[in-house]
NUSETI-974387 format. One record per residue: residue number from 1; x, y, z of N, C-alpha, C in turn. Coordinates in nm, 2 decimals. Layout:
BEGIN
+-----+--------+--------+--------+--------+--------+--------+--------+--------+--------+
: num :   n.xx :   n.yy :   n.zz :  ca.xx :  ca.yy :  ca.zz :   c.xx :   c.yy :   c.zz :
+-----+--------+--------+--------+--------+--------+--------+--------+--------+--------+
: NUM :      X :      Y :      Z :      X :      Y :      Z :      X :      Y :      Z :
...
+-----+--------+--------+--------+--------+--------+--------+--------+--------+--------+
***
This chain:
BEGIN
+-----+--------+--------+--------+--------+--------+--------+--------+--------+--------+
: num :   n.xx :   n.yy :   n.zz :  ca.xx :  ca.yy :  ca.zz :   c.xx :   c.yy :   c.zz :
+-----+--------+--------+--------+--------+--------+--------+--------+--------+--------+
:   1 :   4.07 :   6.00 : -10.17 :   4.15 :   6.11 : -10.21 :   4.07 :   6.19 : -10.31 :
:   2 :   4.07 :   6.32 : -10.29 :   4.00 :   6.41 : -10.39 :   4.06 :   6.41 : -10.53 :
:   3 :   3.97 :   6.42 : -10.62 :   4.01 :   6.43 : -10.76 :   4.04 :   6.57 : -10.80 :
:   4 :   4.15 :   6.60 : -10.85 :   4.19 :   6.74 : -10.89 :   4.17 :   6.75 : -11.04 :
:   5 :   4.10 :   6.84 : -11.08 :   4.07 :   6.87 : -11.22 :   4.16 :   6.98 : -11.28 :
:   6 :   4.21 :   6.96 : -11.39 :   4.31 :   7.07 : -11.45 :   4.23 :   7.18 : -11.51 :
:   7 :   4.28 :   7.30 : -11.50 :   4.22 :   7.41 : -11.57 :   4.25 :   7.40 : -11.72 :
:   8 :   4.16 :   7.45 : -11.80 :   4.17 :   7.44 : -11.94 :   4.15 :   7.58 : -12.00 :
:   9 :   4.21 :   7.60 : -12.12 :   4.19 :   7.71 : -12.21 :   4.24 :   7.84 : -12.13 :
:  10 :   4.37 :   7.84 : -12.09 :   4.42 :   7.95 : -12.03 :   4.47 :   8.07 : -12.12 :
:  11 :   4.45 :   8.19 : -12.07 :   4.49 :   8.31 : -12.14 :   4.55 :   8.39 : -12.03 :
:  12 :   4.68 :   8.43 : -12.04 :   4.75 :   8.51 : -11.94 :   4.79 :   8.64 : -11.99 :
:  13 :   4.77 :   8.75 : -11.92 :   4.81 :   8.88 : -11.96 :   4.88 :   8.95 : -11.83 :
:  14 :   4.97 :   9.03 : -11.87 :   5.04 :   9.10 : -11.76 :   5.04 :   9.25 : -11.79 :
:  15 :   4.99 :   9.33 : -11.69 :   4.99 :   9.48 : -11.71 :   5.09 :   9.53 : -11.61 :
:  16 :   5.21 :   9.56 : -11.65 :   5.32 :   9.60 : -11.55 :   5.29 :   9.73 : -11.49 :
:  17 :   5.23 :   9.82 : -11.56 :   5.19 :   9.96 : -11.51 :   5.10 :   9.95 : -11.39 :
:  18 :   5.00 :   9.86 : -11.40 :   4.91 :   9.84 : -11.29 :   4.95 :   9.75 : -11.19 :
:  19 :   5.06 :   9.67 : -11.22 :   5.10 :   9.56 : -11.13 :   5.00 :   9.45 : -11.11 :
:  20 :   4.93 :   9.41 : -11.22 :   4.83 :   9.32 : -11.22 :   4.85 :   9.21 : -11.32 :
:  21 :   4.84 :   9.08 : -11.27 :   4.85 :   8.97 : -11.36 :   4.71 :   8.91 : -11.37 :
:  22 :   4.66 :   8.90 : -11.49 :   4.52 :   8.84 : -11.52 :   4.52 :   8.72 : -11.60 :
:  23 :   4.45 :   8.63 : -11.56 :   4.44 :   8.49 : -11.63 :   4.29 :   8.46 : -11.64 :
:  24 :   4.26 :   8.41 : -11.76 :   4.13 :   8.36 : -11.79 :   4.12 :   8.21 : -11.81 :
:  25 :   4.03 :   8.14 : -11.75 :   4.03 :   8.00 : -11.75 :   3.88 :   7.95 : -11.77 :
:  26 :   3.87 :   7.82 : -11.81 :   3.75 :   7.74 : -11.81 :   3.76 :   7.63 : -11.71 :
:  27 :   3.65 :   7.61 : -11.64 :   3.66 :   7.50 : -11.54 :   3.51 :   7.44 : -11.52 :
:  28 :   3.50 :   7.32 : -11.53 :   3.37 :   7.24 : -11.52 :   3.25 :   7.31 : -11.59 :
:  29 :   3.28 :   7.35 : -11.70 :   3.17 :   7.41 : -11.78 :   3.16 :   7.56 : -11.77 :
:  30 :   3.22 :   7.61 : -11.68 :   3.23 :   7.77 : -11.66 :   3.33 :   7.81 : -11.76 :
:  31 :   3.30 :   7.92 : -11.84 :   3.39 :   7.97 : -11.93 :   3.42 :   8.11 : -11.89 :
:  32 :   3.55 :   8.15 : -11.92 :   3.60 :   8.29 : -11.89 :   3.60 :   8.33 : -11.75 :
:  33 :   3.64 :   8.24 : -11.66 :   3.66 :   8.27 : -11.52 :   3.79 :   8.36 : -11.52 :
:  34 :   3.78 :   8.48 : -11.46 :   3.89 :   8.57 : -11.45 :   3.95 :   8.56 : -11.32 :
:  35 :   4.09 :   8.54 : -11.32 :   4.17 :   8.53 : -11.19 :   4.27 :   8.65 : -11.20 :
:  36 :   4.26 :   8.73 : -11.11 :   4.35 :   8.85 : -11.10 :   4.44 :   8.86 : -10.98 :
:  37 :   4.57 :   8.87 : -11.01 :   4.67 :   8.88 : -10.89 :   4.71 :   9.03 : -10.89 :
:  38 :   4.70 :   9.09 : -10.77 :   4.75 :   9.22 : -10.74 :   4.84 :   9.20 : -10.62 :
:  39 :   4.93 :   9.30 : -10.59 :   5.01 :   9.29 : -10.47 :   4.93 :   9.26 : -10.35 :
:  40 :   4.94 :   9.14 : -10.29 :   4.88 :   9.10 : -10.16 :   4.73 :   9.06 : -10.17 :
:  41 :   4.68 :   9.05 : -10.30 :   4.54 :   9.02 : -10.32 :   4.52 :   8.92 : -10.44 :
:  42 :   4.41 :   8.85 : -10.43 :   4.36 :   8.76 : -10.54 :   4.22 :   8.78 : -10.56 :
:  43 :   4.18 :   8.81 : -10.69 :   4.04 :   8.84 : -10.73 :   4.00 :   8.73 : -10.82 :
:  44 :   3.87 :   8.67 : -10.80 :   3.81 :   8.57 : -10.88 :   3.68 :   8.62 : -10.93 :
:  45 :   3.66 :   8.62 : -11.06 :   3.53 :   8.66 : -11.12 :   3.47 :   8.54 : -11.20 :
:  46 :   3.35 :   8.50 : -11.17 :   3.28 :   8.39 : -11.23 :   3.17 :   8.44 : -11.31 :
:  47 :   3.16 :   8.43 : -11.45 :   3.05 :   8.49 : -11.52 :   2.92 :   8.42 : -11.48 :
:  48 :   2.81 :   8.50 : -11.51 :   2.67 :   8.44 : -11.49 :   2.65 :   8.32 : -11.57 :
:  49 :   2.59 :   8.22 : -11.51 :   2.55 :   8.09 : -11.58 :   2.46 :   8.02 : -11.50 :
:  50 :   2.40 :   7.91 : -11.54 :   2.32 :   7.82 : -11.47 :   2.40 :   7.71 : -11.38 :
:  51 :   2.54 :   7.72 : -11.39 :   2.62 :   7.62 : -11.33 :   2.63 :   7.65 : -11.18 :
:  52 :   2.68 :   7.56 : -11.10 :   2.70 :   7.58 : -10.96 :   2.83 :   7.65 : -10.93 :
:  53 :   2.86 :   7.68 : -10.80 :   2.97 :   7.76 : -10.76 :   3.10 :   7.69 : -10.80 :
:  54 :   3.21 :   7.77 : -10.81 :   3.34 :   7.72 : -10.83 :   3.42 :   7.71 : -10.70 :
:  55 :   3.47 :   7.59 : -10.67 :   3.54 :   7.58 : -10.55 :   3.68 :   7.63 : -10.56 :
:  56 :   3.73 :   7.68 : -10.45 :   3.86 :   7.74 : -10.44 :   3.92 :   7.71 : -10.31 :
:  57 :   4.05 :   7.66 : -10.31 :   4.11 :   7.62 : -10.19 :   4.23 :   7.72 : -10.17 :
:  58 :   4.24 :   7.79 : -10.07 :   4.34 :   7.89 : -10.04 :   4.44 :   7.84 :  -9.94 :
:  59 :   4.55 :   7.89 :  -9.92 :   4.66 :   7.86 :  -9.83 :   4.60 :   7.82 :  -9.69 :
:  60 :   4.65 :   7.73 :  -9.62 :   4.60 :   7.70 :  -9.49 :   4.47 :   7.62 :  -9.49 :
:  61 :   4.45 :   7.55 :  -9.60 :   4.33 :   7.46 :  -9.62 :   4.20 :   7.54 :  -9.61 :
:  62 :   4.20 :   7.67 :  -9.64 :   4.08 :   7.75 :  -9.64 :   3.99 :   7.72 :  -9.77 :
:  63 :   3.88 :   7.68 :  -9.75 :   3.79 :   7.65 :  -9.86 :   3.68 :   7.75 :  -9.88 :
:  64 :   3.67 :   7.80 : -10.01 :   3.58 :   7.90 : -10.05 :   3.50 :   7.86 : -10.17 :
:  65 :   3.38 :   7.92 : -10.20 :   3.31 :   7.89 : -10.32 :   3.27 :   8.02 : -10.38 :
:  66 :   3.28 :   8.04 : -10.51 :   3.25 :   8.16 : -10.58 :   3.14 :   8.12 : -10.68 :
:  67 :   3.02 :   8.18 : -10.65 :   2.90 :   8.16 : -10.73 :   2.91 :   8.22 : -10.86 :
:  68 :   2.84 :   8.16 : -10.96 :   2.82 :   8.22 : -11.09 :   2.76 :   8.36 : -11.08 :
:  69 :   2.83 :   8.46 : -11.15 :   2.79 :   8.60 : -11.15 :   2.85 :   8.67 : -11.03 :
:  70 :   2.94 :   8.62 : -10.96 :   3.00 :   8.68 : -10.85 :   3.15 :   8.71 : -10.86 :
:  71 :   3.20 :   8.81 : -10.80 :   3.34 :   8.85 : -10.80 :   3.38 :   8.85 : -10.65 :
:  72 :   3.49 :   8.79 : -10.61 :   3.54 :   8.80 : -10.48 :   3.69 :   8.83 : -10.48 :
:  73 :   3.73 :   8.90 : -10.36 :   3.87 :   8.93 : -10.35 :   3.91 :   8.87 : -10.23 :
:  74 :   4.04 :   8.83 : -10.22 :   4.10 :   8.76 : -10.09 :   4.24 :   8.83 : -10.07 :
:  75 :   4.26 :   8.84 :  -9.94 :   4.40 :   8.89 :  -9.90 :   4.49 :   8.77 :  -9.91 :
:  76 :   4.61 :   8.79 :  -9.96 :   4.71 :   8.69 :  -9.95 :   4.80 :   8.70 :  -9.85 :
:  77 :   4.85 :   8.60 :  -9.78 :   4.94 :   8.61 :  -9.67 :   5.08 :   8.65 :  -9.73 :
:  78 :   5.15 :   8.72 :  -9.65 :   5.29 :   8.76 :  -9.69 :   5.38 :   8.64 :  -9.68 :
:  79 :   5.48 :   8.64 :  -9.77 :   5.57 :   8.53 :  -9.77 :   5.53 :   8.41 :  -9.84 :
+-----+--------+--------+--------+--------+--------+--------+--------+--------+--------+
***
């Protein structure tokens, strides 16, 4: 069974004018990972570092990896 690690050091802000929810987290030594929710989309930004990629599991058991220094956006399914 896979081990699930908890996110630490969360900061959440909500900009209602832009319709964006932003959250910053630390995970496995990475600091200030930015997670942004917009209608129908999810954005992940991992700051540059010497650490490996951050794993991400999306709905439908879809596995992705976001490398340090990379930003990726994903479409979210409706419903």
